[in-house]
N, C-alpha and C positions, 0 to 999 in steps of 0.2 A: 605190216601196217601198224602205226602207232595210235593206240586208242587211249583217251582220257575219259574216265567215268567220274562225274561230279555229282554229289548228292547232298541233300539235307535230310536227316532222319531223326524223328523224335522217339518213338517207341520201338523202332528197329525194322519195320516193314520195308522201307525204302532202302535202308542199308542191306537188308537181305537180298533184294534184287540186284543191287550193285555188286555185292560179293559173288552172286551166282553167275552174273554176266562175266565178271572178271575171271573167275575160275574156268568157265567153259571156253572163253576166247583164248586164255593162256594155254589151254590143253591143245588147241590147234595152232599154236605158235604165234599168236598176236602178242605184241608188246603192249601191255596194259598198265596204266597208272590210275589208281583210284584216289580221289580226293574227297574228303569230308570237309564241307565249308566251315565247320566249327573249328577245324584245326589247321586248315590249309587255305592259302590265298593265291598261290601261285600256279597258273595253268601254263603248261608247256605250249609254246607257240608253234612247235613243229608237229602238232596233233594232226593226224590224218582223219580221224573220226572222233567226234565229241559226242558223249552220251550224258545228258543231264536229267536228273529226276528228283521228285520231291513228293510228299504226302499232300493230300487234299484237306484244306481247312476251309470250310464254308464256301466251297465252290472253286477255289483256286489254290495254287501252291502258296506256301507262307510268303509273306511280304520279304522276309529276310533273304529267301532264296532269290526272288525276283531282283532285289537290289544287288545281291552278290553278282548275278549274271550281268547286270547292266554295268557294274563297276569293274569287274575282274576278268570277264571274257573278252579277249582282244578282238578287234575287227580283223577280218581276213579278206584277202584279195585274190586267194587261190581257190575259192569255192570249196572250202573244207566241208566235209559231210558232217551231218549231226542228227542224232536221234533223241528225242525227248520222251520221258515217261512219268507216269504218276502212280501213286498207290492210294486206294481208297476203299471204303466198305461197300461202294456201289459205283455205277457208272453215270448216274443221272446228272450229277454236277462236277463231273471230273473234267473241268475246263482248264486245269493248270497246264496241260500239254499245249493248248492253243496259245496261252500266254507265253510260255517258254519258247514255243516255236516262232512266234512273231518276234520276240526280242532277238533270237539268234539270226532269223532270216534278215533282220535289219542290219545286223553286223557282217552279213555277207556269207553266212553258212547255207548250204543246201540241206534242207530238212528231208530226211529219208523216211522217217516213221514217226508216229505219235502213239506210244504204247501205254495203255491204261490197264493196270493190274488190279484186280479185286482181291483184297487182302482182309484178313480178320479185323474186327473192330478192336481198337485199343482205347477208344474214347466211349465209355459206356457208363457215364455218370448220369444220375437222374433218370430221365425217361428212356435212355438208350440202353438196350439189352446186349449183353455179350453173346458172341457166337457159341454155338455147341462145339464139342470136340470133333464130331463127325463133320460139321460145316467147315471147321478150320482145316481138317485133313483134306477135304475136297478142294477147297480153295487153294492150298498149297500144291496139290497135284495139278490143278489146272494152270497155275502160274508156271510151275516147272515146264509143262509142255509148251506154254507160250514163250518162255525164254528160250527153250531148245530150238523152236521154230525160228525165232529171230536171229539166233546165232547161226543157224545154217543159212539163212538168207544173207547174213553179213559175209560169211565165208564164201558164199557162191556169187557175191557181188549182184544179188538179185534185187536189191532195193533201189528204187529210182526216186529222184527228187519228186516231192509232192507239192501241191499248191498251198501256200500258206495265206490265209485270209486274215486281215487285220480288223475287219469290222467287228465291232462289239468287244474288242480286247480292253479298251479303256474302261468299260464297265466291269469287266471281270477283274481288272487290277484294282478298281475302286473297292471291290468286295474284299480283296486281299488286305488292303489298307484299312478298311472299316473293322474288319475282324482283328487286326493287329491292335487297334485302339481298345476294342471291346475286351481282348485278352488281358490287357493290363489291369482291368478292374476284376475280371473273372478270377485272375491269379491271386487276389487277396482272399479267396476262399480256401486256399491250401493252409494247412496247418500240420503240426506233428503231435503225436500222443506220447505217453510215457515209455513207449517201446523204443524211442529214438535213442541211439547210442552216440550221437554227435560224431559220426565217423567222417562226415564232410564230403561224402560221395556225391550227394545232390548238388553241393556247392560247386564242386569241380566239374560236374557234368552239365550243368545248366548253360545252354547256349546263349542265354541273355544276361548272364551274371546277375540273376534276379534273386539269388538266395544267399544269405549271409549266416555265417556261424560266429557268434560272439558269446560273451558272458551270460547273456539271457537265453541262449539257445539258438534254434533255427528261426531266421526271420525271413519272410517273403516280402519283397518289395514290389513296386508297381511297374515292372517291366517284363511281365510274363508274356509268353506267346501260346501258352496252352499246349505245348508239345507233349506233355505228361511224362516226359523222361524221368523226372524225379520220382513220381509216384510208383511207376513200374519197376524202377531199378533199386529202390531202397532195400537193403539187405534185411531189414526188420519189418517192411511193410508199415512203416510208422507214419506215413504221410497220409493225411485225410483231406478230403474235398467236402467242403460244407459240413465239417465235423463227422463225416462218415467214412468208413474204411471199405476199400474196394479190393476185389481180388486182382492181383497183378497180372498183367499181360506179358507172358514170356513165350514168344514164338518158338524158341528152340525146344520148348517142352513138347512140341507136337512134330518135330522134324525127325 
């Protein structure tokens, strides 16, 4: 079986799920292609199982991922199977799987599962508190078990098509669009301090091309999506939010 795993990841949680799925499926001899939408746009049309995932921003996956799916996922007439997943700090507003499922169903895909993974917080600015080390380890263990169960079901062909409801999807997508607009203004709160070495890593990694390095240093423009990739990956932790420095989120530190 040929499997394509497509994802968008900001701080690394969604990428972690994608890599785990790829590794486990390859170990049982599945042919797996993994695509990060930041660097790839071509989805193989001979895919037997499509898996798409993203983080939850304000109740839905990022508008960037929604638009990518609508533009780059081809329609299918052979009832290709699909699984959608999301990563978030909680399940209350994890509606992204419903939006992704509806988009794929409309393109002819049979939705087999909507997986919601509770992962550590990577957005803990202002009123949001970061998770404790114990909480993070518990979350990772639970997610590992959840992934293992999904892979077993895929291998045993135990997943059957589920009903996809489209009611309310427009409202959920409006949330994604609204947040994308808000993020452009929120992103102006990023800045750098004197620890910045002008390595340009944040410039190269920004999925929105929102960061510029010039003779004046690092400049943040008005196209941010608040993925926080820059702040968590800076080698010197030199990026501030509202002039405050925060502890960087590095999931690998707890694996």
